[in-house]
C-alpha positions as CSV (number, residue, x, y, z in Angstrom):
1,A,-12.3,7.8,7.4
2,L,-9.4,7.4,10.0
3,A,-8.8,11.2,9.9
4,G,-12.4,11.9,10.3
5,R,-13.3,12.8,6.9
6,A,-12.9,11.9,3.2
7,A,-10.0,13.7,1.6
8,R,-7.4,13.7,-1.1
9,R,-4.3,11.4,-0.3
10,A,-2.0,14.5,0.5
11,E,-4.7,15.9,3.0
12,L,-5.5,12.5,4.5
13,A,-1.7,11.9,5.0
14,E,-1.3,15.4,6.6
15,A,-4.3,14.8,8.8
16,I,-3.0,11.3,10.0
17,H,0.5,12.9,10.7
18,A,-1.1,15.5,12.7
19,L,-2.4,12.7,15.0
20,G,1.0,11.7,15.9
21,A,2.3,9.4,13.3
22,P,6.0,10.2,12.1
23,A,5.3,9.3,8.7
24,V,2.3,8.0,6.7
25,V,1.7,6.0,3.5
26,V,-1.7,6.2,1.9
27,T,-2.2,3.4,-0.4
28,G,-4.2,4.0,-3.5
29,G,-4.3,0.9,-5.8
30,H,-8.1,1.6,-6.0
31,G,-9.7,4.7,-7.3
32,A,-9.0,6.7,-10.5
33,E,-5.2,6.8,-10.0
34,A,-3.1,3.8,-8.8
35,V,-0.8,5.9,-6.7
36,D,0.4,5.6,-3.2
37,H,1.2,8.7,-1.1
38,L,4.1,9.1,1.3
39,F,4.1,12.2,3.8
40,D,7.1,12.3,6.4
41,G,6.0,15.7,7.8
42,R,8.0,17.6,5.3
43,E,8.0,16.1,2.0
44,H,5.1,14.5,-0.1
45,V,6.1,11.8,-2.4
46,E,3.9,10.1,-4.9
47,I,4.5,6.5,-5.7
48,P,3.1,5.1,-8.8
49,V,1.8,1.4,-8.4
50,E,0.8,-1.1,-10.8
51,R,-2.9,-1.7,-11.1
52,H,-4.2,-5.3,-11.5
53,E,-7.8,-5.8,-12.5
54,T,-9.0,-8.7,-10.5
55,G,-11.6,-9.7,-7.9
56,A,-9.1,-10.6,-5.4
57,T,-8.0,-7.7,-3.2
58,H,-8.9,-8.7,0.4
59,G,-5.7,-8.4,2.4
60,A,-3.8,-6.2,-0.2
61,G,-3.4,-3.2,2.6
62,C,-2.3,-5.8,5.2
63,T,0.2,-7.4,2.9
64,H,1.6,-3.7,2.1
65,S,1.9,-3.1,5.7
66,A,3.5,-6.3,6.6
67,T,6.1,-6.0,3.9
68,H,7.1,-2.4,4.5
69,P,9.0,-3.1,7.7
70,P,11.6,-5.5,6.0
71,H,12.0,-3.1,3.0
72,Q,12.5,-0.3,5.5
73,A,15.2,-2.1,7.5
74,R,17.2,-2.4,4.4
75,A,16.6,1.3,3.4
76,H,18.4,4.7,4.4
77,D,15.2,6.9,4.2
78,L,11.2,6.4,3.9
79,A,11.0,6.8,0.2
80,H,12.9,3.7,-0.8
81,P,10.8,1.0,1.1
82,A,7.4,2.1,0.0
83,P,7.7,1.3,-3.7
84,G,8.9,-2.3,-2.6
85,A,5.9,-2.8,-0.4
86,A,3.6,-1.5,-3.1
87,R,5.2,-4.0,-5.6
88,V,4.8,-7.0,-3.2
89,A,1.2,-6.0,-2.4
90,G,0.4,-5.8,-6.2
91,E,1.9,-9.1,-6.8
92,A,-0.2,-10.7,-4.2
93,V,-3.2,-9.0,-5.9
94,R,-2.1,-10.2,-9.3
95,N,-1.9,-13.7,-8.1
96,G,-5.1,-13.5,-5.9
97,L,-7.5,-16.1,-5.4
98,A,-10.5,-14.4,-6.9
99,D,-12.7,-17.6,-7.1
100,L,-12.3,-18.4,-3.4
101,G,-15.2,-17.7,-1.0
102,G,-17.7,-14.9,-1.6
103,G,-17.1,-11.4,-2.4
104,E,-13.5,-10.1,-2.9
105,G,-11.3,-12.9,-2.9
106,P,-8.1,-13.0,-0.9
107,V,-4.6,-12.0,-2.2
108,D,-2.2,-14.7,-2.5
109,V,0.8,-14.1,-0.4
110,F,2.3,-17.5,-0.9
111,A,3.0,-16.5,-4.7
112,L,5.3,-13.9,-3.3
113,R,8.7,-15.5,-2.6
114,S,10.4,-13.9,-5.6
115,A,8.8,-10.5,-5.1
116,V,10.0,-9.9,-1.6
117,R,13.7,-9.6,-2.4
């Protein structure tokens, strides 16, 4: 684990924040709860995300990370762009290419044009 141990999302966010990150989003579309967790050093925010049962999740985290900055550029605080980035990553998973290659198929970022707005 990046923080050196397995932990709950809140603990993991705090541990990564302690390493120097000004704010942390721990994604959680996998596991028991589909919830992302945002920590800005002061406040913990739980962000529910839609779960899509599919075999195409490869690239979901990268899609989330890549779409967060454009959402952040339009927001006034950290809590507003995180749900938008989670929505875009979820759509990429929902439209994923489960039958492509072996193992987890890739998400489909080309199906995202309407979700990015």
